[in-house]
C-alpha positions in Angstrom: 0.0 0.0 0.0 1.2 3.5 -0.9 1.8 6.2 1.5 -1.1 8.3 0.1 -3.3 5.0 0.6 -2.3 4.8 4.1 -3.0 8.5 4.7 -6.2 7.8 3.1 -7.2 5.2 5.4 -6.0 7.0 8.6 -8.2 10.0 7.7 -11.1 7.8 6.9 -10.7 5.9 10.2 -10.2 9.4 12.0 -13.4 10.7 10.5 -15.4 7.4 11.5 -13.7 7.8 15.1 -15.1 11.4 15.1 -18.5 10.6 14.1 -18.9 7.8 16.5 -17.5 10.1 19.6 -19.8 12.8 18.6 -23.0 10.8 17.9 -22.2 9.2 21.3 -21.9 12.6 23.0 -25.1 13.5 21.6 -26.8 10.4 22.8 -25.3 11.0 26.3 -26.4 14.4 26.7 -30.0 13.3 25.4 -30.1 10.7 28.2 -28.6 13.3 30.7 -31.5 15.9 29.6 -34.3 12.8 29.8 -32.9 11.9 33.3 -32.8 15.6 34.5 -36.3 16.1 33.3 -37.5 13.0 35.2 -36.0 14.3 38.2 -37.8 17.7 37.9 -40.9 15.7 37.2 -40.7 13.7 40.4 -40.2 16.9 42.5 -43.2 18.6 40.7 -45.3 15.4 41.4 -44.4 15.8 45.1 -45.6 19.2 45.3 -48.7 18.5 43.3 -49.3 15.9 45.8 -49.0 18.1 48.8 -51.5 20.8 47.6 -54.5 19.0 48.3 -53.4 18.8 52.0 -52.8 22.5 51.9 -56.2 23.4 50.4 -58.0 21.0 53.0 -56.2 22.4 55.8 -56.7 26.1 54.6 -60.4 25.1 53.9 -60.7 24.3 57.8 -60.1 28.1 58.6 -61.0 29.9 55.6 -63.7 27.8 54.0 -65.6 30.7 52.4 -62.5 31.6 50.2 -63.6 29.2 47.7 -62.2 31.3 44.7 -58.9 31.0 45.8 -59.1 27.4 46.9 -60.7 26.6 43.4 -58.0 28.4 41.7 -55.5 26.4 43.3 -57.4 23.1 42.6 -57.6 24.2 39.0 -53.8 24.8 38.6 -53.0 21.6 40.4 -55.0 19.7 38.0 -53.5 21.3 34.7 -50.0 20.9 36.3 -50.6 17.1 36.7 -52.1 16.8 33.2 -49.3 18.8 31.2 -47.3 16.3 29.2 -44.3 18.3 27.7 -41.5 20.2 29.8 -43.0 23.2 28.1 -46.7 22.8 28.9 -45.2 21.5 32.3 -43.4 24.7 32.9 -46.5 26.8 31.9 -48.9 25.0 34.3 -46.4 25.1 37.1 -45.9 28.6 36.8 -49.8 29.1 37.4 -49.4 26.7 40.4 -46.8 28.9 41.8 -49.2 32.1 41.4 -52.2 30.1 42.8 -49.8 28.9 45.8 -48.7 32.4 46.7 -52.4 33.6 46.7 -53.1 30.8 49.0 -50.4 31.4 51.0 -51.2 35.2 51.3 -54.8 34.3 52.2 -53.3 32.2 55.0 -51.8 35.4 56.4 -55.0 36.7 57.2 -55.8 33.6 59.5 -53.6 33.6 62.6 -54.8 30.4 63.9 -54.2 28.7 60.4 -50.6 29.9 60.6 -50.2 28.5 64.1 -51.6 25.1 63.1 -48.9 22.6 63.2 -50.0 20.6 60.6 -49.9 23.8 58.2 -46.6 24.5 59.4 -45.4 20.9 58.5 -46.9 21.3 55.0 -45.5 24.7 54.8 -41.9 23.4 55.6 -42.2 20.3 53.2 -42.9 22.7 50.3 -40.1 24.8 51.2 -38.0 21.8 50.7 -39.5 20.8 47.7 -39.3 24.2 46.1 -35.6 24.2 46.8 -34.9 20.9 45.2 -36.9 21.8 42.1 -34.9 25.0 41.9 -31.8 22.8 42.0 -33.2 20.4 39.6 -34.3 23.0 37.2 -30.7 24.4 37.2 -29.2 20.9 36.5 -31.8 20.3 33.5 -31.1 23.6 32.0 -27.3 23.1 32.1 -27.6 19.7 30.4 -30.1 21.2 28.0 -27.7 24.0 27.2 -24.8 21.7 26.5 -26.9 19.2 24.5 -28.4 22.5 22.4 -24.9 23.6 22.0 -23.4 20.6 20.8 -26.2 20.2 18.2 -25.5 23.7 16.9 -21.6 23.5 17.1 -19.8 22.7 14.1 -19.1 19.7 12.8 -21.4 17.9 15.3 -24.4 19.7 13.7 -24.0 17.9 10.8 -23.9 14.6 12.7 -27.1 16.0 15.0 -28.9 16.9 11.6 -28.3 13.4 9.9 -29.4 11.5 12.9 -32.4 13.8 14.0 -31.2 15.0 17.2 -33.9 17.8 18.2 -33.2 20.7 20.6 -34.7 20.6 23.8 -36.7 23.6 25.6 -35.4 25.2 28.7 -37.6 24.8 31.7 -38.1 28.4 32.2 -40.2 30.8 34.0 -42.7 33.1 32.4 -42.7 36.1 34.6 -39.6 37.9 36.1 -41.1 37.8 39.7 -41.2 34.2 39.5 -37.6 33.8 39.1 -37.5 34.0 42.9 -38.2 30.9 45.2 -42.0 31.3 46.8 -41.8 32.5 50.1 -43.5 29.7 52.4 -42.3 30.9 55.7 -44.7 32.6 57.7 -42.5 32.9 60.9 -43.8 31.4 64.0 
């Protein structure tokens, strides 16, 4: 075999190795983004499972505040029914707003704020919100890496050929929601 032939084979092997490495990186990032979304989904489920307990506890003290309680219940239902990360993010934003209204309502009832069960639920919600925030941060970092790899040269050719699709970030709709909801009312 001539030197030209050896060089051609080496270049061809190098291209195949680069193609395989790029494909494997894209698959790895896609899997990590799916795993990260699953982590967020678990925490969001924990939060939505907590909502009926909060509503029932508040109902005992502020049963005549049906509008707020109904909004929380509807928002929870929409969050549970959302199928895609984008729809789930939007539904969770609505649920966060409804929970803020619920906690604002609770401020008007000192006996409710002093209720041990309510305080436990409130503490659990605070922990879940912190975990959701951390999970969201990780998910968005993985999605950023995945989307950057899809857009970068030469991996964009591999991504296009194998039909890798960019993922959406799990974002908040309104700037005021960029802060963790206040769930501590003080004792």
